[in-house]
ROVOKOL-705483 format. One record per atom (N, C-alpha, C): x, y, z; residue in three letters; atom name; residue number from 0; chain. Coordinates in steps of 0.05 Angstrom, whole numbers, plus 32768, in hexadecimal, padded with zeros to 4 digits. Example, Ala and Ser with C-alpha at 12.3 -4.5 7.8 and 13.67 -1.06 7.14 Angstrom:
! residues 2
R    u    v    w residuo atomo num cadena
R 8108 7F8E 809C     ALA     N   0      A
R 80F6 7FA6 809C     ALA    CA   0      A
R 8108 7FBE 809C     ALA     C   0      A
R 8101 7FD3 808E     SER     N   1      A
R 8111 7FEB 808F     SER    CA   1      A
R 8102 8001 809D     SER     C   1      A
***
This chain:
! residues 161
R    u    v    w residuo atomo num cadena
R 7E92 826D 8081     UNK     N   0      A
R 7EB0 826D 8083     UNK    CA   0      A
R 7EBD 8252 8088     UNK     C   0      A
R 7EAF 8247 80A1     UNK     N   1      A
R 7EB7 822C 80AA     UNK    CA   1      A
R 7EB4 8217 8093     UNK     C   1      A
R 7E9F 8218 8083     UNK     N   2      A
R 7E99 8205 8070     UNK    CA   2      A
R 7EAC 8205 8056     UNK     C   2      A
R 7EB4 821E 8050     UNK     N   3      A
R 7EC7 8224 803A     UNK    CA   3      A
R 7EE6 8215 8047     UNK     C   3      A
R 7EEB 821D 805E     UNK     N   4      A
R 7F07 8210 8068     UNK    CA   4      A
R 7F05 81F3 8069     UNK     C   4      A
R 7EEE 81E8 8074     UNK     N   5      A
R 7EEA 81CB 8077     UNK    CA   5      A
R 7EEC 81C0 8057     UNK     C   5      A
R 7EDE 81CB 8042     UNK     N   6      A
R 7EDD 81C2 802A     UNK    CA   6      A
R 7EF8 81C1 8021     UNK     C   6      A
R 7F06 81D8 8022     UNK     N   7      A
R 7F21 81DA 8017     UNK    CA   7      A
R 7F36 81C7 8026     UNK     C   7      A
R 7F34 81BF 803E     UNK     N   8      A
R 7F42 81AE 804C     UNK    CA   8      A
R 7F3C 8195 8040     UNK     C   8      A
R 7F22 8191 803D     UNK     N   9      A
R 7F1B 8172 8034     UNK    CA   9      A
R 7F26 816E 8017     UNK     C   9      A
R 7F24 8181 8006     UNK     N  10      A
R 7F2D 817E 7FEC     UNK    CA  10      A
R 7F4C 817D 7FEA     UNK     C  10      A
R 7F5C 8189 7FFC     UNK     N  11      A
R 7F78 8187 7FFF     UNK    CA  11      A
R 7F7D 816B 800B     UNK     C  11      A
R 7F72 8161 801D     UNK     N  12      A
R 7F77 8146 8024     UNK    CA  12      A
R 7F74 812F 800E     UNK     C  12      A
R 7F5A 8134 7FFD     UNK     N  13      A
R 7F58 8121 7FEA     UNK    CA  13      A
R 7F6C 8124 7FD5     UNK     C  13      A
R 7F75 813C 7FD1     UNK     N  14      A
R 7F8A 813F 7FBC     UNK    CA  14      A
R 7FA5 8133 7FC5     UNK     C  14      A
R 7FAC 8138 7FE1     UNK     N  15      A
R 7FC2 812B 7FE7     UNK    CA  15      A
R 7FC3 810B 7FE9     UNK     C  15      A
R 7FAB 80FF 7FED     UNK     N  16      A
R 7FA9 80E4 7FED     UNK    CA  16      A
R 7FA6 80DA 7FCF     UNK     C  16      A
R 7F97 80E1 7FBF     UNK     N  17      A
R 7F92 80D9 7FA7     UNK    CA  17      A
R 7FA2 80E7 7F92     UNK     C  17      A
R 7FBC 80E5 7F90     UNK     N  18      A
R 7FD0 80EF 7F7E     UNK    CA  18      A
R 7FE1 80DD 7F74     UNK     C  18      A
R 7FF8 80E4 7F6A     UNK     N  19      A
R 800D 80D2 7F65     UNK    CA  19      A
R 801D 80C8 7F7B     UNK     C  19      A
R 802D 80B5 7F77     UNK     N  20      A
R 8040 80AB 7F8B     UNK    CA  20      A
R 8052 80BF 7F91     UNK     C  20      A
R 805C 80C3 7FAA     UNK     N  21      A
R 806E 80D8 7FB3     UNK    CA  21      A
R 808B 80D9 7FA3     UNK     C  21      A
R 8092 80EC 7F9E     UNK     N  22      A
R 80B0 80ED 7F91     UNK    CA  22      A
R 80C5 80F0 7FA9     UNK     C  22      A
R 80DE 80EE 7FA4     UNK     N  23      A
R 80F4 80F4 7FB6     UNK    CA  23      A
R 80F0 80E3 7FCB     UNK     C  23      A
R 80E1 80C6 7FCE     UNK     N  24      A
R 80E5 80B7 7FE5     UNK    CA  24      A
R 80F2 809E 7FDA     UNK     C  24      A
R 8105 8094 7FEB     UNK     N  25      A
R 8114 8079 7FE2     UNK    CA  25      A
R 8113 8068 7FFC     UNK     C  25      A
R 810A 8051 7FFA     UNK     N  26      A
R 810B 803F 800D     UNK    CA  26      A
R 8119 8024 8006     UNK     C  26      A
R 811B 8011 8017     UNK     N  27      A
R 812A 7FF7 800E     UNK    CA  27      A
R 8118 7FE0 8009     UNK     C  27      A
R 8122 7FCD 7FFA     UNK     N  28      A
R 8112 7FB4 7FF7     UNK    CA  28      A
R 8120 7FA2 800D     UNK     C  28      A
R 8118 7F89 800F     UNK     N  29      A
R 8124 7F79 8022     UNK    CA  29      A
R 813D 7F70 801C     UNK     C  29      A
R 8147 7F73 8006     UNK     N  30      A
R 8167 7F6E 7FFD     UNK    CA  30      A
R 8179 7F83 8002     UNK     C  30      A
R 816C 7F9A 8009     UNK     N  31      A
R 817B 7FB3 8011     UNK    CA  31      A
R 8180 7FC3 7FF5     UNK     C  31      A
R 816F 7FC0 7FE1     UNK     N  32      A
R 8171 7FCE 7FC8     UNK    CA  32      A
R 815E 7FE9 7FCE     UNK     C  32      A
R 8169 7FFF 7FC4     UNK     N  33      A
R 8155 8019 7FC8     UNK    CA  33      A
R 8143 8017 7FB0     UNK     C  33      A
R 812A 8021 7FBC     UNK     N  34      A
R 8114 8026 7FA8     UNK    CA  34      A
R 810B 8041 7FA7     UNK     C  34      A
R 810D 804E 7F90     UNK     N  35      A
R 80FE 8068 7F8C     UNK    CA  35      A
R 80E0 8068 7F8A     UNK     C  35      A
R 80D4 806E 7F9A     UNK     N  36      A
R 80B7 8067 7F9A     UNK    CA  36      A
R 80A8 8074 7F82     UNK     C  36      A
R 80B0 808C 7F78     UNK     N  37      A
R 80A5 8096 7F62     UNK    CA  37      A
R 80AA 8087 7F48     UNK     C  37      A
R 80BD 8074 7F4A     UNK     N  38      A
R 80BF 8064 7F33     UNK    CA  38      A
R 80B7 8047 7F36     UNK     C  38      A
R 80A8 8044 7F4A     UNK     N  39      A
R 8099 802B 7F51     UNK    CA  39      A
R 8081 8027 7F3F     UNK     C  39      A
R 807F 8012 7F2D     UNK     N  40      A
R 806B 8010 7F1B     UNK    CA  40      A
R 8065 7FF2 7F16     UNK     C  40      A
R 8052 7FEC 7F05     UNK     N  41      A
R 8048 7FD4 7EFE     UNK    CA  41      A
R 8046 7FCF 7EDF     UNK     C  41      A
R 8056 7FDE 7ECF     UNK     N  42      A
R 8051 7FDB 7EB4     UNK    CA  42      A
R 8038 7FE4 7EAA     UNK     C  42      A
R 8029 7FF7 7EB4     UNK     N  43      A
R 800F 8002 7EAA     UNK    CA  43      A
R 7FF9 7FF1 7EBA     UNK     C  43      A
R 7FFF 7FE2 7EC9     UNK     N  44      A
R 7FEA 7FD0 7ED7     UNK    CA  44      A
R 7FE7 7FDD 7EF8     UNK     C  44      A
R 7FD2 7FD6 7F05     UNK     N  45      A
R 7FCF 7FE2 7F1E     UNK    CA  45      A
R 7FE1 7FD4 7F33     UNK     C  45      A
R 7FE6 7FE3 7F4A     UNK     N  46      A
R 7FF2 7FDC 7F5E     UNK    CA  46      A
R 7FE3 7FE1 7F78     UNK     C  46      A
R 7FE4 7FD1 7F8D     UNK     N  47      A
R 7FDC 7FD4 7FA8     UNK    CA  47      A
R 7FF3 7FD8 7FB9     UNK     C  47      A
R 7FF5 7FEF 7FC4     UNK     N  48      A
R 8009 7FF3 7FDC     UNK    CA  48      A
R 7FFC 7FF4 7FF6     UNK     C  48      A
R 8005 7FE0 8005     UNK     N  49      A
R 7FF9 7FD9 8021     UNK    CA  49      A
R 8010 7FE1 8037     UNK     C  49      A
R 8008 7FF3 8047     UNK     N  50      A
R 801A 7FF8 805F     UNK    CA  50      A
R 8015 7FE6 8074     UNK     C  50      A
R 8026 7FD8 8081     UNK     N  51      A
R 8025 7FC3 8094     UNK    CA  51      A
R 8039 7FC3 80A8     UNK     C  51      A
R 8038 7FB4 80BF     UNK     N  52      A
R 804F 7FB2 80CF     UNK    CA  52      A
R 804B 7F91 80DB     UNK     C  52      A
R 805E 7F87 80E5     UNK     N  53      A
R 8062 7F6B 80F2     UNK    CA  53      A
R 8051 7F6C 8109     UNK     C  53      A
R 804F 7F84 8119     UNK     N  54      A
R 8041 7F85 8133     UNK    CA  54      A
R 8023 7F89 812D     UNK     C  54      A
R 8017 7F8D 8117     UNK     N  55      A
R 7FFF 7F96 8111     UNK    CA  55      A
R 7FF0 7F7C 8108     UNK     C  55      A
R 7FDC 7F73 811B     UNK     N  56      A
R 7FCB 7F5D 8112     UNK    CA  56      A
R 7FBB 7F63 80FA     UNK     C  56      A
R 7FAB 7F78 80FC     UNK     N  57      A
R 7F99 7F7F 80E2     UNK    CA  57      A
R 7FAB 7F81 80C7     UNK     C  57      A
R 7FC4 7F8B 80C7     UNK     N  58      A
R 7FD4 7F8B 80AF     UNK    CA  58      A
R 7FD8 7F70 80A8     UNK     C  58      A
R 7FE0 7F5F 80B7     UNK     N  59      A
R 7FE8 7F43 80AF     UNK    CA  59      A
R 7FCC 7F34 80A6     UNK     C  59      A
R 7FBA 7F39 80B4     UNK     N  60      A
R 7F9E 7F2E 80A9     UNK    CA  60      A
R 7F97 7F35 808F     UNK     C  60      A
R 7F99 7F4E 808A     UNK     N  61      A
R 7F93 7F59 806D     UNK    CA  61      A
R 7FA5 7F4C 805A     UNK     C  61      A
R 7FBE 7F4E 805F     UNK     N  62      A
R 7FD2 7F45 804B     UNK    CA  62      A
R 7FCC 7F26 8047     UNK     C  62      A
R 7FC6 7F18 8059     UNK     N  63      A
R 7FC5 7EFA 8059     UNK    CA  63      A
R 7FA7 7EF5 8049     UNK     C  63      A
R 7F96 7F06 804F     UNK     N  64      A
R 7F7A 7F03 8040     UNK    CA  64      A
R 7F7E 7F08 8024     UNK     C  64      A
R 7F8E 7F1D 801D     UNK     N  65      A
R 7F94 7F24 7FFF     UNK    CA  65      A
R 7FA2 7F0B 7FF3     UNK     C  65      A
R 7FB6 7F02 8005     UNK     N  66      A
R 7FC6 7EEA 7FF6     UNK    CA  66      A
R 7FB5 7ED3 7FEE     UNK     C  66      A
R 7F9F 7ECF 7FFC     UNK     N  67      A
R 7F8F 7EBA 7FF2     UNK    CA  67      A
R 7F82 7EBF 7FD7     UNK     C  67      A
R 7F7F 7ED3 7FCF     UNK     N  68      A
R 7F75 7EDE 7FB4     UNK    CA  68      A
R 7F85 7EE9 7FA3     UNK     C  68      A
R 7F9F 7EEF 7FAE     UNK     N  69      A
R 7FB3 7EFD 7F9C     UNK    CA  69      A
R 7FB8 7EF2 7F7E     UNK     C  69      A
R 7FBD 7ED8 7F7F     UNK     N  70      A
R 7FC2 7ECE 7F64     UNK    CA  70      A
R 7FAD 7ED4 7F4F     UNK     C  70      A
R 7F91 7ECF 7F59     UNK     N  71      A
R 7F7E 7ED3 7F49     UNK    CA  71      A
R 7F78 7EF2 7F3E     UNK     C  71      A
R 7F80 7F03 7F52     UNK     N  72      A
R 7F7F 7F20 7F4B     UNK    CA  72      A
R 7F98 7F28 7F38     UNK     C  72      A
R 7FAC 7F1A 7F3B     UNK     N  73      A
R 7FC3 7F1E 7F27     UNK    CA  73      A
R 7FBA 7F16 7F0D     UNK     C  73      A
R 7FAF 7EFE 7F0B     UNK     N  74      A
R 7FA5 7EF2 7EF2     UNK    CA  74      A
R 7F91 7F05 7EE2     UNK     C  74      A
R 7F7D 7F0F 7EF1     UNK     N  75      A
R 7F67 7F1E 7EEB     UNK    CA  75      A
R 7F70 7F3B 7EE3     UNK     C  75      A
R 7F82 7F47 7EF4     UNK     N  76      A
R 7F85 7F63 7EED     UNK    CA  76      A
R 7FA6 7F6C 7EEA     UNK     C  76      A
R 7FB5 7F59 7EED     UNK     N  77      A
R 7FD2 7F61 7EEC     UNK    CA  77      A
R 7FDD 7F6D 7F03     UNK     C  77      A
R 7FCE 7F71 7F1B     UNK     N  78      A
R 7FD8 7F80 7F30     UNK    CA  78      A
R 7FED 7F76 7F3D     UNK     C  78      A
R 7FFC 7F89 7F4D     UNK     N  79      A
R 8016 7F82 7F59     UNK    CA  79      A
R 8010 7F8D 7F76     UNK     C  79      A
R 8018 7F81 7F8B     UNK     N  80      A
R 8012 7F8B 7FA6     UNK    CA  80      A
R 8030 7F90 7FB2     UNK     C  80      A
R 8034 7FAA 7FBB     UNK     N  81      A
R 8048 7FB2 7FC9     UNK    CA  81      A
R 8044 7FB5 7FE7     UNK     C  81      A
R 8051 7FA6 7FF8     UNK     N  82      A
R 804A 7FA9 8015     UNK    CA  82      A
R 8061 7FB4 8021     UNK     C  82      A
R 805A 7FCE 802D     UNK     N  83      A
R 806F 7FDB 8038     UNK    CA  83      A
R 806E 7FDD 8057     UNK     C  83      A
R 8085 7FD1 8062     UNK     N  84      A
R 8085 7FCB 807E     UNK    CA  84      A
R 8090 7FE7 8089     UNK     C  84      A
R 8081 7FF0 80A1     UNK     N  85      A
R 8088 8008 80AF     UNK    CA  85      A
R 8093 7FFD 80CD     UNK     C  85      A
R 809F 7FE5 80C9     UNK     N  86      A
R 80AC 7FDF 80E4     UNK    CA  86      A
R 80C3 7FEE 80E5     UNK     C  86      A
R 80CB 7FFA 80FF     UNK     N  87      A
R 80E1 8009 8101     UNK    CA  87      A
R 80FA 7FF7 8105     UNK     C  87      A
R 8112 8004 810B     UNK     N  88      A
R 812A 7FF6 8109     UNK    CA  88      A
R 812E 7FE1 8120     UNK     C  88      A
R 8120 7FE3 8132     UNK     N  89      A
R 811F 7FCE 8147     UNK    CA  89      A
R 8114 7FB2 813C     UNK     C  89      A
R 80FB 7FB7 812E     UNK     N  90      A
R 80EE 7F9E 8126     UNK    CA  90      A
R 80EE 7F98 8108     UNK     C  90      A
R 80FC 7FA8 80FA     UNK     N  91      A
R 8102 7FA0 80DD     UNK    CA  91      A
R 810C 7F86 80D6     UNK     C  91      A
R 811C 7F79 80E8     UNK     N  92      A
R 8124 7F60 80E5     UNK    CA  92      A
R 8112 7F48 80E6     UNK     C  92      A
R 80F8 7F51 80EE     UNK     N  93      A
R 80E5 7F3D 80EF     UNK    CA  93      A
R 80D4 7F3A 80D6     UNK     C  93      A
R 80DA 7F4D 80C5     UNK     N  94      A
R 80C9 7F4F 80AA     UNK    CA  94      A
R 80D0 7F37 809A     UNK     C  94      A
R 80E9 7F34 808F     UNK     N  95      A
R 80ED 7F21 807B     UNK    CA  95      A
R 80E5 7F03 8085     UNK     C  95      A
R 80E7 7EFC 80A2     UNK     N  96      A
R 80DE 7EE3 80A7     UNK    CA  96      A
R 80C1 7EDF 80AA     UNK     C  96      A
R 80B6 7EF4 80B1     UNK     N  97      A
R 8099 7EF1 80B0     UNK    CA  97      A
R 808D 7EF1 8093     UNK     C  97      A
R 8098 7EFF 8082     UNK     N  98      A
R 808F 7F00 8066     UNK    CA  98      A
R 8094 7EE3 805B     UNK     C  98      A
R 80AD 7EDA 805E     UNK     N  99      A
R 80B4 7EBC 8056     UNK    CA  99      A
R 80A2 7EA7 8061     UNK     C  99      A
R 809B 7EA8 807C     UNK     N 100      A
R 8089 7E96 8085     UNK    CA 100      A
R 806C 7E96 807A     UNK     C 100      A
R 8064 7EAF 8075     UNK     N 101      A
R 804A 7EB2 8064     UNK    CA 101      A
R 804B 7EAB 804A     UNK     C 101      A
R 8061 7EAA 803E     UNK     N 102      A
R 8066 7EA5 8022     UNK    CA 102      A
R 8055 7EB7 800F     UNK     C 102      A
R 8055 7ED1 8018     UNK     N 103      A
R 8046 7EE5 800B     UNK    CA 103      A
R 8057 7EE8 7FED     UNK     C 103      A
R 8048 7EED 7FD8     UNK     N 104      A
R 8053 7EF3 7FBD     UNK    CA 104      A
R 8054 7F10 7FB8     UNK     C 104      A
R 805B 7F22 7FCB     UNK     N 105      A
R 8056 7F40 7FC6     UNK    CA 105      A
R 8074 7F49 7FC7     UNK     C 105      A
R 8076 7F61 7FBD     UNK     N 106      A
R 8092 7F72 7FBC     UNK    CA 106      A
R 8090 7F7E 7FD9     UNK     C 106      A
R 80A0 7F77 7FEA     UNK     N 107      A
R 80A3 7F86 8006     UNK    CA 107      A
R 80B6 7F99 8006     UNK     C 107      A
R 80AF 7FB1 8012     UNK     N 108      A
R 80C2 7FC8 8013     UNK    CA 108      A
R 80C3 7FCF 8031     UNK     C 108      A
R 80D9 7FDA 803B     UNK     N 109      A
R 80DC 7FE2 8057     UNK    CA 109      A
R 80E0 8000 805B     UNK     C 109      A
R 80CE 800B 806C     UNK     N 110      A
R 80CD 8028 8072     UNK    CA 110      A
R 80D4 802C 808C     UNK     C 110      A
R 80EA 8023 809A     UNK     N 111      A
R 80EF 8027 80B6     UNK    CA 111      A
R 80F0 8044 80C0     UNK     C 111      A
R 80F4 8056 80B1     UNK     N 112      A
R 80F6 8073 80B9     UNK    CA 112      A
R 80DB 8080 80B1     UNK     C 112      A
R 80C7 8073 80A7     UNK     N 113      A
R 80AD 807E 80A0     UNK    CA 113      A
R 80AD 8095 808B     UNK     C 113      A
R 80C3 8094 807C     UNK     N 114      A
R 80C2 80A7 8066     UNK    CA 114      A
R 80A9 80A7 8054     UNK     C 114      A
R 80A8 808E 804B     UNK     N 115      A
R 8091 808B 8038     UNK    CA 115      A
R 8077 808C 8044     UNK     C 115      A
R 8076 8085 805D     UNK     N 116      A
R 805D 8085 806C     UNK    CA 116      A
R 8056 80A2 8072     UNK     C 116      A
R 8068 80B6 8073     UNK     N 117      A
R 8063 80D0 8078     UNK    CA 117      A
R 8059 80DC 805E     UNK     C 117      A
R 8068 80D5 8049     UNK     N 118      A
R 8064 80E3 802C     UNK    CA 118      A
R 8047 80DA 8024     UNK     C 118      A
R 803C 80C5 8030     UNK     N 119      A
R 8021 80BA 8022     UNK    CA 119      A
R 8008 80C2 8038     UNK     C 119      A
R 8011 80CD 804D     UNK     N 120      A
R 7FFF 80D5 8060     UNK    CA 120      A
R 7FF0 80BD 8070     UNK     C 120      A
R 8002 80A9 8077     UNK     N 121      A
R 7FF9 8094 8084     UNK    CA 121      A
R 7FFB 8095 80A2     UNK     C 121      A
R 7FE5 8095 80B0     UNK     N 122      A
R 7FE5 809B 80CB     UNK    CA 122      A
R 7FE5 8081 80DD     UNK     C 122      A
R 7FDB 806D 80D3     UNK     N 123      A
R 7FDA 8053 80DF     UNK    CA 123      A
R 7FD9 8040 80CC     UNK     C 123      A
R 7FDD 8024 80D3     UNK     N 124      A
R 7FDE 800E 80C2     UNK    CA 124      A
R 7FC6 7FF7 80CD     UNK     C 124      A
R 7FBD 7FEA 80BD     UNK     N 125      A
R 7FC3 7FEA 809D     UNK    CA 125      A
R 7FB5 8000 808D     UNK     C 125      A
R 7FC6 8007 807B     UNK     N 126      A
R 7FBC 801E 8066     UNK    CA 126      A
R 7FC2 8014 804E     UNK     C 126      A
R 7FAD 8011 803A     UNK     N 127      A
R 7FB1 8004 8020     UNK    CA 127      A
R 7FA8 8019 8009     UNK     C 127      A
R 7FB9 801C 7FF7     UNK     N 128      A
R 7FB2 802D 7FE1     UNK    CA 128      A
R 7FB1 801F 7FC7     UNK     C 128      A
R 7FA1 8027 7FB6     UNK     N 129      A
R 7F9F 8019 7F9B     UNK    CA 129      A
R 7FA8 8031 7F86     UNK     C 129      A
R 7FBC 8026 7F76     UNK     N 130      A
R 7FC8 8039 7F63     UNK    CA 130      A
R 7FC0 802E 7F48     UNK     C 130      A
R 7FB8 8040 7F35     UNK     N 131      A
R 7FB3 8037 7F1B     UNK    CA 131      A
R 7FC9 8031 7F08     UNK     C 131      A
R 7FC6 802C 7EF1     UNK     N 132      A
R 7FDE 8024 7EDF     UNK    CA 132      A
R 7FEF 803B 7EDB     UNK     C 132      A
R 7FE5 8054 7EDC     UNK     N 133      A
R 7FF4 8070 7ED7     UNK    CA 133      A
R 8003 8078 7EEF     UNK     C 133      A
R 7FFF 8068 7F07     UNK     N 134      A
R 800B 8073 7F1D     UNK    CA 134      A
R 7FFD 8084 7F2F     UNK     C 134      A
R 7FE4 8089 7F28     UNK     N 135      A
R 7FD3 809A 7F3A     UNK    CA 135      A
R 7FC3 8089 7F52     UNK     C 135      A
R 7FC7 8094 7F68     UNK     N 136      A
R 7FB7 808B 7F7C     UNK    CA 136      A
R 7F98 808C 7F7A     UNK     C 136      A
R 7F89 8078 7F7B     UNK     N 137      A
R 7F6C 807C 7F73     UNK    CA 137      A
R 7F59 8072 7F89     UNK     C 137      A
R 7F66 8068 7F9C     UNK     N 138      A
R 7F56 805B 7FB2     UNK    CA 138      A
R 7F68 8058 7FCC     UNK     C 138      A
R 7F5B 8059 7FE1     UNK     N 139      A
R 7F6C 8054 7FF9     UNK    CA 139      A
R 7F58 804B 8010     UNK     C 139      A
R 7F66 8038 8024     UNK     N 140      A
R 7F53 802F 8037     UNK    CA 140      A
R 7F63 802B 8051     UNK     C 140      A
R 7F59 8035 8067     UNK     N 141      A
R 7F69 8030 8082     UNK    CA 141      A
R 7F5C 801E 8092     UNK     C 141      A
R 7F6B 8010 80A0     UNK     N 142      A
R 7F63 7FF8 80B4     UNK    CA 142      A
R 7F59 7FE0 80A4     UNK     C 142      A
R 7F53 7FC9 80B0     UNK     N 143      A
R 7F4C 7FB2 80A6     UNK    CA 143      A
R 7F36 7FA3 80B4     UNK     C 143      A
R 7F20 7F9D 80A6     UNK     N 144      A
R 7F0C 7F85 80B1     UNK    CA 144      A
R 7F0B 7F73 809F     UNK     C 144      A
R 7F05 7F5B 80AA     UNK     N 145      A
R 7F01 7F44 8096     UNK    CA 145      A
R 7EEC 7F4D 807E     UNK     C 145      A
R 7EF4 7F46 8066     UNK     N 146      A
R 7EE5 7F4C 804C     UNK    CA 146      A
R 7EEA 7F67 8041     UNK     C 146      A
R 7EFB 7F76 8051     UNK     N 147      A
R 7F04 7F90 8042     UNK    CA 147      A
R 7F13 7F89 8025     UNK     C 147      A
R 7F21 7F73 8025     UNK     N 148      A
R 7F2E 7F6C 800C     UNK    CA 148      A
R 7F1B 7F68 7FF4     UNK     C 148      A
R 7F01 7F62 7FF8     UNK     N 149      A
R 7EEF 7F64 7FE5     UNK    CA 149      A
R 7EEB 7F7F 7FD8     UNK     C 149      A
R 7EE8 7F93 7FEA     UNK     N 150      A
R 7EE6 7FAE 7FE1     UNK    CA 150      A
R 7EFF 7FB6 7FD0     UNK     C 150      A
R 7F18 7FAE 7FD8     UNK     N 151      A
R 7F2E 7FB3 7FC8     UNK    CA 151      A
R 7F2D 7FA7 7FAE     UNK     C 151      A
R 7F25 7F8F 7FAD     UNK     N 152      A
R 7F21 7F81 7F94     UNK    CA 152      A
R 7F0C 7F8E 7F84     UNK     C 152      A
R 7EF7 7F97 7F8C     UNK     N 153      A
R 7EE4 7FA7 7F7B     UNK    CA 153      A
R 7EF0 7FBE 7F71     UNK     C 153      A
R 7F00 7FCC 7F81     UNK     N 154      A
R 7F0A 7FEA 7F75     UNK    CA 154      A
R 7F1F 7FE0 7F64     UNK     C 154      A
R 7F2E 7FCB 7F64     UNK     N 155      A
R 7F43 7FC4 7F50     UNK    CA 155      A
R 7F35 7FBE 7F38     UNK     C 155      A
R 7F21 7FAE 7F38     UNK     N 156      A
R 7F10 7FA5 7F20     UNK    CA 156      A
R 7F05 7FC0 7F12     UNK     C 156      A
R 7EFE 7FD0 7F20     UNK     N 157      A
R 7EF2 7FEA 7F14     UNK    CA 157      A
R 7F09 7FFA 7F03     UNK     C 157      A
R 7F23 7FFA 7F0E     UNK     N 158      A
R 7F37 8009 7EFB     UNK    CA 158      A
R 7F46 7FF6 7EE8     UNK     C 158      A
R 7F3F 7FDC 7EE6     UNK     N 159      A
R 7F49 7FCE 7ED2     UNK    CA 159      A
R 7F33 7FC9 7EBB     UNK     C 159      A
R 7F1C 7FD2 7EBF     UNK     N 160      A
R 7F05 7FCA 7EAA     UNK    CA 160      A
R 7F07 7FE1 7E95     UNK     C 160      A
***
């Protein structure tokens, strides 16, 4: 019986993670515009959604490592990266200066209340999702160690071939 419950729970969690982007979640971009996450797309090309925070060193390392390769990835696959800051109301003011300092060519969204974070079952950051051209989450990865961006690139190539 325990095996059946464990298997059912595992399948539920996989289904919750590898599905469509959540509906009924709206967050803001850095200009204050509301973004309906269910309408977030890249014109049939893949997207990377990376949850991060200004206080998270591994998050910044991951996004900076991707930035070094990002132009090549865009040329190769047409991918778009959406960086979702989970900084709360007290630290949201640090996001834009940091992003500008890094010169990231990413769309940056703000989730200070954690609405999207909760809807996508993000428990800690960095947490990165790969979304295919149809809007289906096909891969995710939690935490970051140097070189993890290579695995992300390999997964990106798999869905664009």
